[in-house]
C-alpha positions as CSV (number, residue, x, y, z in Angstrom):
1,X,30.9,27.9,-87.2
2,X,27.7,29.0,-85.8
3,X,26.1,25.8,-86.8
4,X,28.9,23.9,-85.3
5,X,28.7,25.9,-82.0
6,X,25.0,25.2,-81.8
7,X,25.5,21.5,-82.4
8,X,28.2,21.4,-79.8
9,X,25.9,23.1,-77.2
10,X,23.1,20.6,-77.9
11,X,25.4,17.7,-77.6
12,X,26.9,19.1,-74.4
13,X,23.3,19.5,-72.9
14,X,22.3,16.0,-73.8
15,X,25.5,14.6,-72.3
16,X,25.0,16.6,-69.1
17,X,21.4,15.4,-68.9
18,X,22.5,11.8,-69.3
19,X,25.2,12.2,-66.6
20,X,22.6,13.8,-64.3
21,X,20.2,11.0,-64.9
22,X,22.9,8.4,-64.3
23,X,23.6,10.0,-60.8
24,X,20.0,9.4,-59.7
25,X,19.6,6.1,-61.5
26,X,21.2,4.0,-58.7
27,X,19.1,5.0,-55.7
28,X,16.0,5.0,-57.9
29,X,16.8,1.4,-59.0
30,X,17.7,0.4,-55.4
31,X,14.5,1.5,-53.8
32,X,12.1,0.5,-56.6
33,X,10.1,-2.5,-55.6
34,X,12.2,-3.3,-52.6
35,X,10.4,-4.5,-49.4
36,X,12.3,-3.8,-46.2
37,X,12.0,-5.6,-42.8
38,X,13.4,-5.3,-39.3
39,X,16.5,-7.5,-38.9
40,X,19.7,-8.3,-37.2
41,X,23.2,-8.0,-38.7
42,X,26.7,-8.9,-37.5
43,X,28.8,-5.8,-38.1
44,X,32.4,-5.6,-36.9
45,X,35.0,-2.8,-37.2
46,X,37.3,-4.8,-39.5
47,X,34.6,-5.2,-42.2
48,X,34.9,-3.5,-45.5
49,X,32.2,-1.3,-47.1
50,X,31.1,-4.2,-49.4
51,X,30.8,-6.6,-46.4
52,X,28.7,-4.1,-44.5
53,X,26.4,-3.7,-47.5
54,X,26.1,-7.5,-47.8
55,X,25.2,-7.8,-44.2
56,X,22.6,-5.1,-44.3
57,X,21.1,-6.4,-47.5
58,X,20.7,-9.9,-46.0
59,X,19.2,-8.6,-42.7
60,X,16.9,-5.9,-44.0
61,X,15.7,-6.7,-47.5
62,X,12.6,-9.0,-47.5
63,X,12.7,-9.7,-51.3
64,X,16.4,-10.1,-52.2
65,X,15.8,-12.2,-55.3
66,X,17.4,-10.6,-58.4
67,X,18.9,-7.6,-56.6
68,X,22.5,-6.5,-56.1
69,X,23.5,-5.8,-52.5
70,X,26.2,-3.4,-53.6
71,X,23.7,-1.2,-55.5
72,X,22.0,-0.2,-52.2
73,X,23.0,3.0,-50.3
74,X,21.9,2.9,-46.7
75,X,21.4,5.6,-44.0
76,X,21.0,5.3,-40.3
77,X,20.1,7.5,-37.4
78,X,22.6,7.9,-34.6
79,X,24.2,10.5,-32.2
80,X,27.2,12.6,-33.4
81,X,29.6,14.3,-31.1
82,X,31.7,17.5,-30.9
83,X,33.4,17.3,-27.6
84,X,30.6,17.1,-25.0
85,X,28.0,18.3,-27.4
86,X,25.7,15.8,-29.1
87,X,23.4,15.8,-32.1
88,X,21.2,13.1,-33.5
89,X,20.8,12.9,-37.3
90,X,20.5,10.5,-40.3
91,X,23.5,9.9,-42.6
92,X,25.6,7.3,-44.4
93,X,26.2,4.0,-42.6
94,X,29.9,4.6,-43.6
95,X,30.0,7.6,-41.2
96,X,29.1,11.2,-41.7
97,X,29.0,14.7,-40.3
98,X,26.1,16.9,-39.4
99,X,25.8,20.6,-38.7
100,X,23.6,22.4,-36.2
101,X,23.9,26.0,-35.2
102,X,27.3,26.4,-36.9
103,X,28.6,23.3,-34.9
104,X,29.9,20.3,-36.8
105,X,29.2,16.8,-35.3
106,X,31.0,13.6,-36.3
107,X,28.9,10.4,-36.5
108,X,30.7,7.0,-36.6
109,X,30.2,4.3,-39.2
110,X,27.6,1.7,-38.3
111,X,30.3,-0.9,-38.0
112,X,32.0,1.1,-35.3
113,X,29.0,2.1,-33.2
114,X,27.9,0.2,-30.1
115,X,25.7,-2.8,-30.2
116,X,22.0,-1.9,-30.2
117,X,18.9,-1.2,-32.3
118,X,18.9,1.7,-34.8
119,X,16.6,3.2,-37.4
120,X,17.8,2.5,-41.0
121,X,16.5,3.6,-44.4
122,X,17.5,3.6,-48.0
123,X,19.1,6.8,-49.1
124,X,16.5,9.2,-50.6
125,X,13.5,7.4,-49.0
126,X,11.5,7.8,-45.7
127,X,10.6,4.2,-45.0
128,X,12.4,3.3,-41.7
129,X,13.1,-0.2,-40.4
130,X,14.9,-1.4,-37.2
131,X,18.4,-2.8,-37.4
132,X,19.8,-4.7,-34.5
133,X,23.6,-4.5,-34.7
134,X,25.6,-7.2,-33.0
135,X,29.2,-8.4,-33.1
136,X,28.3,-12.0,-32.1
137,X,29.0,-14.8,-34.5
138,X,25.6,-16.5,-34.2
139,X,22.9,-17.4,-36.8
140,X,20.2,-15.1,-38.0
141,X,16.6,-15.8,-37.1
142,X,14.2,-16.2,-40.0
143,X,10.6,-16.5,-39.0
144,X,8.1,-17.7,-41.5
145,X,4.4,-16.9,-41.0
146,X,1.8,-19.4,-42.2
147,X,-0.6,-18.5,-45.0
148,X,-4.3,-18.4,-44.4
149,X,-4.1,-17.8,-40.7
150,X,-7.4,-19.0,-39.0
151,X,-9.3,-16.9,-36.5
152,X,-7.8,-17.2,-33.1
153,X,-10.3,-17.4,-30.2
154,X,-10.2,-15.6,-26.8
155,X,-11.3,-17.9,-24.0
156,X,-12.3,-16.9,-20.5
157,X,-11.2,-18.5,-17.2
158,X,-13.7,-19.6,-14.7
159,X,-13.2,-16.3,-12.8
160,X,-14.3,-14.5,-16.0
161,X,-10.8,-13.1,-16.6
162,X,-9.4,-13.5,-20.1
163,X,-7.1,-16.5,-20.6
164,X,-4.3,-14.7,-22.3
165,X,-1.9,-17.6,-21.7
166,X,-4.1,-19.9,-23.8
167,X,-4.6,-17.1,-26.5
168,X,-0.8,-16.7,-26.8
169,X,-0.4,-20.5,-27.2
170,X,-3.2,-20.6,-29.8
171,X,-1.9,-17.6,-31.7
172,X,1.6,-19.1,-31.9
173,X,0.3,-22.4,-33.2
174,X,-1.8,-20.5,-35.8
175,X,1.0,-18.4,-37.3
176,X,4.5,-20.1,-36.7
177,X,5.5,-22.1,-39.8
178,X,8.2,-24.2,-38.2
179,X,9.1,-26.0,-41.4
180,X,10.1,-22.8,-43.1
181,X,11.6,-21.0,-40.1
182,X,15.1,-20.8,-38.6
183,X,15.2,-22.0,-35.9
184,X,12.4,-24.5,-36.4
185,X,11.9,-25.6,-32.8
186,X,10.5,-22.5,-31.1
187,X,7.6,-22.7,-28.6
188,X,5.2,-20.1,-27.4
189,X,7.3,-19.6,-24.3
190,X,10.3,-18.6,-26.5
191,X,8.5,-15.6,-28.1
192,X,6.5,-12.5,-27.1
193,X,3.6,-11.0,-28.9
194,X,2.5,-7.3,-29.2
195,X,-0.6,-6.1,-31.0
196,X,-1.6,-2.7,-32.5
197,X,-4.4,-1.2,-30.3
198,X,-4.8,1.9,-32.5
199,X,-8.1,2.5,-34.1
200,X,-6.3,4.4,-36.9
201,X,-4.3,2.3,-39.4
202,X,-1.7,5.0,-39.9
203,X,-0.1,5.2,-36.5
204,X,0.4,1.9,-34.6
205,X,0.2,1.7,-30.8
206,X,1.8,-1.5,-29.6
207,X,0.7,-3.2,-26.4
208,X,1.0,-6.5,-24.6
209,X,-1.8,-9.0,-25.3
210,X,-3.4,-8.4,-21.9
211,X,-3.7,-4.6,-22.4
212,X,-7.1,-3.2,-21.4
213,X,-8.1,0.4,-22.1
214,X,-11.0,1.3,-19.7
215,X,-11.6,4.5,-21.7
216,X,-12.3,2.5,-24.9
217,X,-10.1,4.9,-26.9
218,X,-7.8,2.0,-27.9
219,X,-8.8,-1.4,-29.0
220,X,-8.7,-4.4,-26.6
221,X,-8.4,-7.8,-28.1
222,X,-11.8,-8.8,-26.6
223,X,-13.4,-6.4,-29.0
224,X,-12.7,-8.9,-31.8
225,X,-11.9,-8.3,-35.4
226,X,-8.7,-8.1,-37.4
227,X,-5.5,-7.0,-35.6
228,X,-2.0,-6.3,-36.5
229,X,0.5,-8.3,-34.5
230,X,4.3,-8.5,-33.9
231,X,6.0,-11.7,-33.0
232,X,9.2,-10.8,-31.1
233,X,11.9,-13.4,-30.9
234,X,14.5,-12.5,-28.3
235,X,18.2,-13.1,-29.0
236,X,19.6,-16.3,-27.6
237,X,23.1,-17.8,-27.4
238,X,22.6,-19.5,-30.8
239,X,20.4,-17.1,-32.8
240,X,19.9,-13.4,-33.2
241,X,16.6,-11.9,-32.2
242,X,14.1,-10.7,-34.7
243,X,10.6,-9.3,-35.1
244,X,8.0,-10.2,-37.7
245,X,4.6,-8.6,-38.3
246,X,1.4,-10.2,-39.4
247,X,-2.4,-9.8,-39.4
248,X,-4.8,-12.2,-37.6
249,X,-8.5,-12.2,-36.8
250,X,-9.5,-12.4,-33.1
251,X,-12.9,-13.7,-32.0
252,X,-14.4,-14.4,-28.6
253,X,-15.0,-18.1,-27.9
254,X,-18.7,-18.9,-27.8
255,X,-20.4,-19.8,-24.4
256,X,-23.5,-21.7,-23.7
257,X,-26.8,-20.1,-22.6
258,X,-27.9,-20.8,-19.0
259,X,-31.3,-20.8,-17.3
260,X,-32.2,-20.9,-13.6
261,X,-35.3,-22.7,-12.4
262,X,-36.7,-22.8,-8.8
263,X,-38.5,-25.2,-6.5
264,X,-41.3,-24.1,-4.1
265,X,-39.4,-25.1,-1.0
266,X,-39.2,-22.7,2.0
267,X,-36.0,-22.4,4.1
268,X,-35.5,-21.7,7.8
269,X,-34.1,-18.4,9.1
270,X,-30.6,-18.3,10.6
271,X,-28.6,-15.3,11.5
272,X,-25.9,-16.3,9.0
273,X,-26.6,-14.9,5.5
274,X,-24.0,-17.2,4.0
275,X,-25.7,-20.2,5.5
276,X,-29.1,-19.1,4.1
277,X,-27.4,-18.6,0.7
278,X,-26.0,-22.1,0.9
279,X,-29.5,-23.4,1.7
280,X,-31.0,-21.5,-1.3
281,X,-28.3,-23.0,-3.4
282,X,-29.0,-26.5,-2.1
283,X,-32.9,-26.5,-1.9
284,X,-34.4,-23.6,-3.7
285,X,-32.6,-23.9,-7.1
286,X,-34.1,-26.7,-9.2
287,X,-31.0,-28.2,-10.6
288,X,-32.7,-30.7,-12.8
289,X,-34.9,-28.1,-14.5
290,X,-32.1,-25.5,-14.7
291,X,-29.4,-25.2,-17.5
292,X,-26.3,-24.6,-15.3
293,X,-22.8,-26.1,-14.9
294,X,-22.2,-28.9,-12.4
295,X,-23.1,-27.5,-9.0
296,X,-20.6,-29.8,-7.3
297,X,-17.7,-28.1,-9.2
298,X,-19.2,-24.6,-9.6
299,X,-20.6,-23.8,-6.1
300,X,-21.9,-20.8,-4.3
301,X,-18.9,-18.6,-5.2
302,X,-20.2,-18.5,-8.8
303,X,-23.6,-17.2,-7.7
304,X,-25.0,-14.1,-6.1
305,X,-28.2,-14.1,-4.1
306,X,-30.1,-10.8,-3.5
307,X,-33.4,-9.8,-2.1
308,X,-35.7,-6.9,-2.8
309,X,-35.4,-4.7,0.3
310,X,-36.6,-1.4,1.6
311,X,-34.3,0.9,3.4
312,X,-34.7,1.8,7.1
313,X,-34.4,5.3,8.6
314,X,-34.3,5.3,12.4
315,X,-35.7,1.8,12.4
316,X,-38.7,2.8,10.2
317,X,-39.3,2.0,6.5
318,X,-37.6,4.6,4.3
319,X,-39.6,3.9,1.1
320,X,-36.7,3.2,-1.2
321,X,-36.5,-0.3,-2.5
322,X,-33.7,-2.1,-4.4
323,X,-31.9,-5.4,-4.8
324,X,-29.4,-5.9,-2.0
325,X,-27.3,-8.8,-0.6
326,X,-28.9,-11.1,1.9
327,X,-26.8,-9.6,4.7
328,X,-28.0,-6.1,3.9
329,X,-25.7,-3.1,4.5
330,X,-25.2,0.5,3.6
331,X,-25.7,1.1,-0.1
332,X,-25.5,4.5,-1.7
333,X,-25.6,6.0,1.9
334,X,-28.9,4.2,2.6
335,X,-29.2,1.4,5.2
336,X,-30.9,-1.9,4.2
337,X,-31.5,-4.5,6.9
338,X,-30.5,-8.2,6.5
339,X,-33.2,-10.5,5.1
340,X,-35.7,-11.6,7.8
341,X,-38.2,-14.3,8.3
342,X,-41.3,-14.0,6.1
343,X,-42.0,-13.9,2.3
344,X,-39.4,-12.1,0.1
345,X,-38.6,-11.6,-3.6
346,X,-35.2,-13.0,-4.3
347,X,-32.9,-12.9,-7.3
348,X,-30.3,-15.5,-8.1
349,X,-27.5,-14.7,-10.6
350,X,-25.1,-17.1,-12.1
351,X,-21.9,-15.1,-12.8
352,X,-20.8,-17.2,-15.7
353,X,-17.6,-19.1,-16.3
354,X,-15.4,-20.2,-19.2
355,X,-18.1,-22.3,-20.8
356,X,-21.4,-20.8,-19.7
357,X,-22.9,-17.3,-20.0
358,X,-24.3,-15.5,-16.9
359,X,-28.0,-15.4,-16.2
360,X,-30.5,-14.3,-13.5
361,X,-33.9,-15.3,-12.3
362,X,-36.3,-14.2,-9.6
363,X,-38.7,-16.0,-7.4
364,X,-40.7,-15.7,-4.1
365,X,-39.1,-17.3,-1.1
366,X,-40.7,-18.1,2.2
367,X,-38.3,-18.0,5.2
368,X,-39.8,-19.7,8.2
369,X,-38.9,-18.5,11.7
370,X,-35.8,-20.2,13.1
371,X,-35.6,-22.0,16.4
372,X,-33.3,-21.3,19.3
373,X,-32.5,-23.2,22.4
374,X,-32.5,-21.3,25.7
375,X,-30.1,-22.4,28.4
376,X,-30.6,-21.3,32.0
377,X,-27.5,-21.9,34.0
378,X,-28.8,-22.7,37.4
379,X,-26.9,-20.9,40.0
380,X,-27.0,-19.2,43.4
381,X,-26.3,-15.6,44.5
382,X,-26.9,-13.2,47.3
383,X,-29.8,-10.8,47.0
384,X,-27.6,-7.7,46.5
385,X,-25.6,-9.4,43.7
386,X,-26.3,-9.3,40.0
387,X,-26.8,-12.5,38.0
388,X,-23.8,-13.6,35.9
389,X,-23.7,-12.6,32.3
390,X,-24.0,-16.2,31.1
391,X,-27.0,-17.0,33.4
392,X,-29.2,-17.1,30.3
393,X,-27.7,-17.9,26.9
394,X,-29.2,-18.8,23.5
395,X,-27.9,-21.2,20.8
396,X,-28.3,-18.5,18.1
397,X,-25.9,-15.6,17.8
398,X,-28.6,-13.1,16.9
399,X,-29.7,-10.6,19.6
400,X,-32.7,-11.6,21.6
401,X,-35.0,-9.9,24.0
402,X,-34.9,-11.9,27.2
403,X,-38.0,-12.0,29.5
404,X,-37.3,-13.9,32.7
405,X,-39.9,-15.1,35.2
406,X,-38.9,-16.2,38.7
407,X,-41.6,-18.1,40.7
408,X,-40.8,-19.2,44.2
409,X,-41.2,-19.0,48.0
410,X,-39.0,-16.7,49.9
411,X,-37.6,-17.5,53.3
412,X,-40.3,-15.4,54.7
413,X,-42.7,-18.1,53.4
414,X,-44.5,-15.7,51.2
415,X,-45.0,-16.5,47.5
416,X,-43.3,-14.1,45.1
417,X,-43.1,-13.7,41.3
418,X,-40.4,-11.6,39.8
419,X,-40.4,-10.7,36.1
420,X,-37.2,-9.2,34.6
421,X,-38.0,-7.3,31.5
422,X,-35.4,-6.5,28.7
423,X,-33.6,-3.2,28.9
424,X,-35.1,-2.2,25.5
425,X,-38.5,-2.0,27.3
426,X,-37.5,-0.6,30.7
427,X,-35.2,2.0,29.1
428,X,-37.1,3.0,26.0
429,X,-39.4,5.7,25.0
430,X,-42.2,3.3,25.7
431,X,-42.1,4.2,29.4
432,X,-43.0,7.8,28.6
433,X,-45.9,6.6,26.5
434,X,-47.0,3.9,29.0
435,X,-46.9,6.1,32.1
436,X,-50.2,8.0,31.6
437,X,-52.0,4.9,30.3
438,X,-50.9,2.8,33.3
439,X,-51.7,5.5,35.8
440,X,-55.2,5.9,34.3
441,X,-55.9,2.2,34.5
442,X,-54.4,1.1,37.9
443,X,-53.8,4.5,39.5
444,X,-50.0,4.0,39.7
445,X,-47.0,5.0,37.6
446,X,-44.8,2.5,35.7
447,X,-41.8,3.5,37.9
448,X,-43.9,2.6,41.0
449,X,-44.8,-0.7,39.5
450,X,-41.3,-1.5,38.5
451,X,-40.0,-0.7,42.1
452,X,-42.9,-2.1,44.1
453,X,-44.5,-4.7,41.9
454,X,-48.1,-5.4,40.9
455,X,-50.7,-8.1,40.8
456,X,-51.6,-10.4,37.9
457,X,-55.0,-8.7,37.8
458,X,-53.3,-5.3,37.2
459,X,-51.2,-6.8,34.4
460,X,-54.2,-8.2,32.7
461,X,-56.1,-4.9,33.1
462,X,-53.2,-2.9,31.5
463,X,-52.5,-5.3,28.6
464,X,-56.2,-5.8,27.7
465,X,-57.2,-2.1,28.0
466,X,-58.4,-0.2,24.9
467,X,-55.7,2.4,25.5
468,X,-52.9,-0.1,25.4
469,X,-54.3,-1.8,22.3
470,X,-54.5,1.6,20.5
471,X,-50.9,2.3,21.5
472,X,-49.7,-1.1,20.2
473,X,-51.6,-0.5,16.9
474,X,-50.2,3.0,16.3
475,X,-46.6,2.3,17.1
476,X,-46.5,-1.3,15.8
477,X,-45.2,-2.5,19.2
478,X,-44.6,-6.3,19.3
479,X,-45.9,-7.6,22.6
480,X,-45.8,-11.2,21.5
481,X,-43.3,-12.1,24.2
482,X,-45.3,-10.3,26.9
483,X,-48.4,-12.3,25.9
484,X,-46.3,-15.5,26.3
485,X,-45.4,-14.2,29.8
486,X,-49.1,-13.8,30.6
487,X,-49.8,-17.3,29.3
488,X,-47.2,-18.6,31.8
489,X,-48.7,-16.6,34.6
490,X,-52.3,-17.6,33.8
491,X,-51.3,-21.3,34.3
492,X,-50.4,-20.6,38.0
493,X,-52.7,-22.0,40.6
494,X,-55.6,-19.7,41.6
495,X,-54.1,-19.3,45.1
496,X,-51.2,-17.5,43.5
497,X,-53.2,-15.1,41.3
498,X,-53.0,-12.4,43.9
499,X,-49.3,-12.7,44.7
500,X,-47.3,-9.6,44.2
501,X,-45.4,-9.4,40.9
502,X,-42.3,-7.4,40.9
503,X,-40.6,-6.3,37.6
504,X,-37.0,-6.9,38.5
505,X,-34.6,-9.7,39.4
506,X,-35.4,-11.5,42.7
507,X,-34.3,-9.4,45.6
508,X,-35.5,-11.7,48.4
509,X,-33.7,-14.8,49.6
510,X,-35.4,-18.0,48.6
511,X,-35.5,-20.7,46.0
512,X,-37.0,-19.9,42.6
513,X,-38.0,-21.7,39.5
514,X,-36.7,-19.7,36.5
515,X,-38.5,-19.6,33.1
516,X,-36.6,-17.6,30.4
517,X,-38.2,-16.5,27.2
518,X,-36.0,-15.4,24.3
519,X,-37.8,-13.4,21.6
520,X,-36.7,-12.2,18.2
521,X,-39.0,-11.5,15.2
522,X,-37.0,-14.0,13.1
523,X,-37.3,-16.8,15.7
524,X,-40.0,-18.8,17.4
525,X,-40.0,-17.8,21.1
526,X,-37.4,-20.0,22.9
527,X,-38.0,-21.2,26.4
528,X,-35.5,-22.4,29.0
529,X,-36.0,-23.6,32.6
530,X,-33.7,-23.5,35.5
531,X,-33.4,-22.7,39.2
532,X,-32.0,-19.9,41.2
533,X,-31.1,-19.9,44.9
534,X,-31.0,-16.4,46.5
535,X,-28.9,-16.8,49.6
536,X,-29.1,-15.0,52.9
537,X,-25.9,-13.3,54.0
538,X,-24.6,-14.5,57.3
539,X,-21.0,-13.3,57.5
540,X,-20.7,-9.7,58.6
541,X,-24.3,-9.6,59.8
542,X,-25.1,-8.5,63.4
543,X,-28.0,-7.7,65.6
544,X,-27.1,-5.0,68.2
545,X,-29.2,-3.5,70.9
546,X,-29.5,0.3,70.4
547,X,-29.3,1.0,74.2
548,X,-27.5,-0.8,76.9
549,X,-29.2,-1.6,80.3
550,X,-26.8,-0.6,83.0
551,X,-26.6,-3.1,85.9
552,X,-29.5,-4.9,84.2
553,X,-32.0,-2.5,85.9
554,X,-34.3,0.1,84.5
555,X,-36.1,2.6,86.8
556,X,-39.9,2.3,86.3
557,X,-40.0,6.0,85.5
558,X,-37.7,5.5,82.5
559,X,-39.2,2.2,81.2
560,X,-41.8,3.8,79.0
561,X,-39.3,5.9,77.1
562,X,-36.4,3.4,77.0
563,X,-35.2,2.3,73.5
564,X,-35.6,-1.5,73.6
565,X,-35.0,-1.8,69.8
566,X,-32.1,-3.6,68.0
567,X,-30.5,-2.8,64.7
568,X,-29.7,-5.3,62.0
569,X,-26.4,-4.4,60.2
570,X,-24.3,-5.8,57.4
571,X,-20.6,-4.7,57.5
572,X,-21.6,-2.0,59.8
573,X,-24.4,-0.6,57.6
574,X,-28.0,-0.8,58.7
575,X,-30.1,-3.0,56.4
576,X,-33.8,-4.0,56.1
577,X,-35.2,-3.7,59.7
578,X,-38.7,-5.1,58.8
579,X,-37.4,-8.7,59.3
580,X,-36.3,-8.0,62.9
581,X,-38.7,-9.7,65.4
582,X,-39.0,-9.2,69.2
583,X,-40.2,-11.4,72.1
584,X,-40.6,-10.2,75.6
585,X,-41.4,-12.6,78.5
586,X,-41.3,-12.3,82.3
587,X,-43.2,-11.9,85.6
588,X,-44.6,-8.6,86.8
589,X,-44.0,-7.5,90.4
590,X,-47.5,-8.5,91.3
591,X,-46.8,-12.1,90.2
592,X,-48.7,-12.0,86.9
593,X,-46.9,-13.4,83.7
594,X,-46.0,-11.1,80.8
595,X,-45.5,-12.0,77.2
596,X,-45.5,-9.8,74.0
597,X,-44.0,-9.7,70.5
598,X,-44.6,-6.0,70.0
599,X,-44.8,-4.0,73.2
600,X,-41.9,-3.8,75.6
601,X,-42.8,-4.1,79.4
602,X,-43.1,-0.8,81.4
603,X,-44.3,-2.1,84.8
604,X,-41.9,-3.3,87.6
605,X,-40.9,-6.9,87.3
606,X,-38.3,-9.4,86.0
607,X,-38.1,-9.8,82.1
608,X,-36.2,-11.4,79.2
609,X,-35.9,-9.8,75.8
610,X,-35.1,-11.9,72.7
611,X,-34.4,-10.4,69.2
612,X,-34.2,-12.5,66.1
613,X,-34.3,-12.3,62.3
614,X,-37.2,-13.9,60.4
615,X,-36.8,-14.0,56.6
616,X,-35.2,-11.3,54.6
617,X,-31.8,-11.4,53.0
618,X,-29.6,-11.2,56.1
619,X,-29.4,-13.8,58.9
620,X,-27.9,-12.8,62.3
621,X,-27.7,-14.8,65.4
622,X,-30.4,-14.0,67.9
623,X,-29.5,-11.7,70.9
624,X,-31.1,-12.1,74.4
625,X,-30.9,-10.1,77.6
626,X,-32.5,-10.1,81.0
627,X,-33.4,-7.0,83.0
628,X,-35.4,-5.8,86.0
629,X,-37.8,-2.8,86.1
630,X,-37.8,-1.3,89.6
């Protein structure tokens, strides 16, 4: 009996072990050697368990050959509910319950759940694929990927941005095997691509093709090399959507080397930096000797032109040099002036395009002074009026210092020269520096000269003095325009060399020839000629005797103290009296004649007094009166 009992126990143990192994045999068989993939399955509420397994098998198993769909046990992840409470968990696709904190949640069968995409795995495994559940009666999509995928190139556009549209097209052509795919008529526009930008192979990070990570933590396609891709085919009215993964090598399309050569041509300065850039592009680049794309197609926008400049501080060199645009500007809080006339080091850079690499080259460039036309708009004005703003204009937009010389004869028949200096001179710190020098040389202050004028000899004495030359040298003062003024004055006839020169606009009525000089360090001195008529005022101008002569008689005792003067007024205000002239004529009581232009009569007799205006800026009708001294 003992032996029998022992034998029975051994047999029972073996049978139990076989039964236990048989329990685990099915899932072990189902998952062994099986390759899963994402897929789409039509699952409806009226399907049986066997039908659901068939649908899942066809949609998710990549190598179905020789396998039994009914031998697979599937799990999926979804939300379960208990009233308003919700819990997400994995469980049987036939429906299941889950428990969390003593609460039981009910999860529906996959055939009863809403359409959407769910995580699915084989029971007892951790490998998860994506199932798209649908109830539509449309065909499944099966995408075949070509074998031996060639490297796909990334091309640039002419603006140097990546041509992702072309890359998508080329990638689609390289991987889509239409002959083995369903549907077989897809185009690149029908699909989307994602790529894995992760630098670690374990955890994918999916991005659109045009993703750029400026931190360089993730991989952009432009880095090149082998990448993992997904082709995503959206669902249509005829086919379910699907996703297929593959690996492909990305490489940047090669571009040609470039080289920039130069001519030795100079250009002429203009105030327009873009115009000078265009001239450099046209004349200074040697297109025949350079290796560059067609300059008729790829014009100035594909190039930058810079010059090696020194910053300015309060108008003085600041000592910090760097490459800056031709138009200058504030760079790193430092001001750099626009390029000027003279010799400069320039750098031309071709930015590159889809076919050619970028390149730079330097050369010395001579910029000749530009030319400007000066227009004097001949006009007329009264002495107390300012000249119109457009009296003198230049053809160039740059700012110019305008020196204006007025030479003419006033209505007093005296020759006069007026020189109107720029405000930058008459209102600058130079006046404070010039005052002691000018006073030492001619004994007069600059203010006095500006207000009352000076002779040509005084001008020459000041400009040619050692003190003035030292001042010019120390402060780098440009008197080029003033020297041109002197050259004009020196050509005047010798009889005019002593004529008074006033540093202002003409303030005496008369007719003047106008010579305008426009100066700018970047331009040759421009000269314009015109005429200016300074008119006398006649309206509102009166000559009025200061004292009336009652009954036309003056007692002899009062004649010596009588006020015979007249006052010239304009709109009731007294003006320049120096132009008022007097003429006294008559016969004394003893019969002798009397005539004077200065002294009024004081002896008894009969007289006539005439007062008139000779010259000046105001013209009044003469006044006359007769009187008797008794």
